[in-house]
C-alpha positions as CSV (number, residue, x, y, z in Angstrom):
1,D,117.4,63.0,83.9
2,L,114.2,64.3,82.6
3,A,112.4,64.4,86.0
4,I,115.3,66.6,87.2
5,S,115.1,68.9,84.6
6,V,111.1,69.1,84.8
7,L,111.6,69.7,88.5
8,I,114.3,72.5,88.1
9,A,111.9,74.1,85.3
10,F,108.9,73.9,87.4
11,L,110.9,75.5,90.5
12,W,112.0,78.3,88.2
13,L,108.7,79.0,86.9
14,V,107.4,78.9,90.8
15,S,110.2,81.4,91.8
16,T,109.7,83.8,89.0
17,F,106.1,84.3,90.0
18,V,107.0,84.7,93.4
19,W,109.4,87.5,92.7
20,A,107.1,88.9,90.1
21,K,104.4,89.0,93.1
22,A,107.2,90.4,95.6
23,L,108.0,93.0,92.9
24,A,104.3,94.2,92.8
25,D,104.1,94.3,96.5
26,I,107.1,96.5,96.5
27,K,105.6,98.9,94.1
28,V,102.5,99.0,96.1
29,S,104.3,99.5,99.2
30,T,106.6,102.4,98.2
31,G,104.1,103.9,95.9
32,A,101.9,107.2,96.5
33,S,99.1,105.2,98.1
34,I,101.1,105.2,101.4
35,V,101.1,108.8,102.2
36,P,97.5,108.9,103.7
37,G,98.8,106.1,106.1
38,I,101.6,108.0,107.6
39,E,100.8,109.3,111.1
40,S,102.9,112.2,110.7
41,C,100.8,113.4,107.6
42,K,97.3,113.1,109.7
43,A,98.6,115.9,112.1
44,P,96.5,118.9,111.6
45,G,97.9,121.5,109.3
46,T,100.5,119.1,108.0
47,I,100.6,118.8,104.2
48,C,102.5,115.8,102.7
49,H,103.6,115.6,99.1
50,F,104.5,112.2,97.2
51,L,107.4,113.1,95.0
52,S,108.9,110.1,93.4
53,V,110.0,106.7,93.7
54,T,113.0,105.4,92.2
55,S,112.7,103.6,89.0
56,M,112.1,99.7,88.9
57,G,113.0,99.1,85.3
58,I,115.9,96.9,86.1
59,L,113.6,94.9,88.3
60,N,110.8,94.4,85.8
61,V,113.5,93.5,83.4
62,S,114.6,90.5,85.9
63,V,111.2,89.2,86.1
64,V,111.2,89.1,82.1
65,F,114.5,87.5,82.1
66,G,113.3,84.8,84.6
67,L,110.3,84.2,82.5
68,L,112.6,84.0,79.4
69,N,114.9,81.4,81.1
70,M,111.6,79.3,81.7
71,V,111.2,79.1,78.2
72,V,115.0,77.9,77.8
73,W,114.2,75.3,80.1
74,A,110.9,74.1,78.8
75,G,113.2,73.9,75.3
76,N,115.8,71.8,77.4
77,I,113.3,69.7,78.7
78,W,111.6,68.8,75.1
79,L,115.1,67.9,73.8
80,V,115.7,65.6,76.8
81,Y,112.5,63.9,76.3
82,K,113.1,63.6,72.5
83,D,116.3,61.6,73.4
84,T,114.8,59.5,75.7
85,N,113.0,56.3,74.9
86,L,109.6,58.0,76.3
87,H,109.4,59.5,72.8
88,S,108.3,57.1,70.3
């Protein structure tokens, strides 16, 4: 049914954008900008250094695949629409 396909595609799109936003928040929360906010790093005579964060390339790929899946769903919706009598 066309309505169900549109709903699933819309929900997939929304969930992909939510995941992309969450991933951006994870990157900010684990980045070098958190060092000044750590209480133990504010102690006199203490020097804190930020070394590195684990690569998040796989997580970036998951966002890209989510968007590509949305393209597949859009094609599916188009084909379902073409097979209905809504298309003249």
